[in-house]
C-alpha positions in Angstrom: -86.7 -132.0 -30.9 -86.4 -128.2 -30.8 -89.3 -127.8 -33.2 -91.6 -129.7 -30.9 -90.4 -127.7 -27.8 -90.8 -124.4 -29.6 -94.4 -125.2 -30.5 -95.2 -126.3 -27.0 -93.7 -123.2 -25.6 -95.7 -121.1 -28.0 -98.9 -122.9 -26.8 -97.9 -122.1 -23.2 -97.4 -118.4 -24.1 -100.7 -118.2 -25.9 -102.5 -119.9 -23.0 -100.8 -117.5 -20.6 -101.9 -114.5 -22.6 -105.4 -115.8 -22.8 -105.5 -116.2 -19.0 -103.9 -112.9 -18.2 -106.9 -111.9 -16.0 -106.1 -114.9 -13.8 -102.6 -113.9 -12.5 -101.7 -117.2 -10.9 -102.3 -119.1 -14.2 -100.8 -116.3 -16.3 -97.5 -116.0 -14.6 -96.9 -119.8 -14.3 -97.8 -120.5 -18.0 -95.6 -117.6 -19.1 -92.8 -118.9 -16.9 -93.1 -122.5 -18.3 -93.3 -121.2 -21.8 -90.0 -119.4 -21.1 -88.4 -122.5 -19.5 -89.3 -124.5 -22.6 -87.3 -122.0 -24.7 -84.1 -121.9 -22.7 -82.8 -125.3 -23.9 -80.6 -123.9 -26.7 -79.2 -121.3 -24.3 -78.3 -123.9 -21.7 -76.6 -126.0 -24.3 -74.4 -123.0 -25.1 -73.2 -122.5 -21.5 -69.4 -122.6 -21.4 -69.1 -125.8 -19.5 -67.7 -128.9 -21.2 -69.7 -131.3 -19.2 -72.9 -129.8 -20.6 -71.7 -129.6 -24.2 -70.5 -133.3 -24.0 -73.8 -134.5 -22.4 -76.9 -133.2 -24.3 -79.4 -135.0 -22.1 -78.2 -132.8 -19.2 -79.8 -129.8 -20.9 -83.3 -131.5 -20.5 -82.5 -132.4 -16.9 -81.6 -128.8 -16.1 -84.8 -127.6 -17.7 -86.8 -130.1 -15.7 -85.0 -128.9 -12.6 -86.2 -125.4 -13.3 -89.8 -126.8 -13.4 -89.2 -128.6 -10.1 -88.1 -125.2 -8.6 -91.4 -123.7 -9.6 -93.1 -126.7 -8.0 -91.1 -126.1 -4.8 -92.0 -122.4 -4.9 -95.7 -123.4 -5.0 -95.3 -125.7 -2.0 -93.4 -123.2 0.0 -95.7 -120.2 -0.7 -99.2 -121.8 -0.9 -98.6 -125.3 0.5 -100.2 -126.7 -2.6 -99.2 -127.1 -6.2 -101.1 -124.9 -8.7 -102.8 -126.6 -11.6 -100.8 -124.5 -14.1 -97.6 -125.7 -12.4 -98.7 -129.3 -12.8 -99.4 -128.7 -16.5 -96.0 -127.1 -16.9 -94.0 -129.8 -15.1 -95.8 -132.6 -16.9 -95.2 -130.8 -20.2 -91.5 -130.5 -19.5 -91.4 -134.3 -18.9 -93.5 -135.2 -21.9 -91.9 -133.0 -24.6 -88.6 -134.9 -24.7 -90.4 -138.3 -24.2 -92.3 -137.5 -27.4 -89.8 -135.5 -29.4 -86.8 -137.9 -29.1 -88.6 -140.9 -30.7 -90.3 -138.6 -33.2 -86.9 -137.2 -34.3 -86.0 -140.7 -35.6 -89.3 -141.4 -37.4 -89.0 -141.4 -41.2 -92.1 -139.3 -41.7 -90.8 -136.6 -39.4 -87.4 -136.6 -41.2 -89.2 -136.3 -44.6 -91.3 -133.5 -43.2 -88.2 -131.6 -42.0 -86.5 -132.1 -45.4 -89.6 -130.8 -47.2 -89.9 -127.8 -44.8 -86.2 -127.0 -45.3 -86.6 -127.2 -49.1 -89.7 -125.0 -49.0 -88.1 -122.4 -46.7 -84.9 -122.2 -48.8 -86.9 -121.3 -52.0 -87.4 -117.7 -50.7 
């Protein structure tokens, strides 16, 4: 799950860097790339209700995306295309990563990757 999220965040960062001459796209893509990386940090918050309820981490991350959406509506009265991309991505990553994490080919891939990385 985290491996998929990290890669999607990386893609958002790269897209943000490539679009740095378009400030509205750049700042939103960089922000959503950052939001995509805060899941492990949220999971470590010192609140038992978060530690005992892992899906709450994803909900909090999506709430951050909704706050960006609200910012767009309040400041420009429309939702920027990069915000739509970020919000949809925050929704799709868990919808893809959770079923993928139980797939045998994915588990085999992760075992192979761990074996390869521990050789060094």
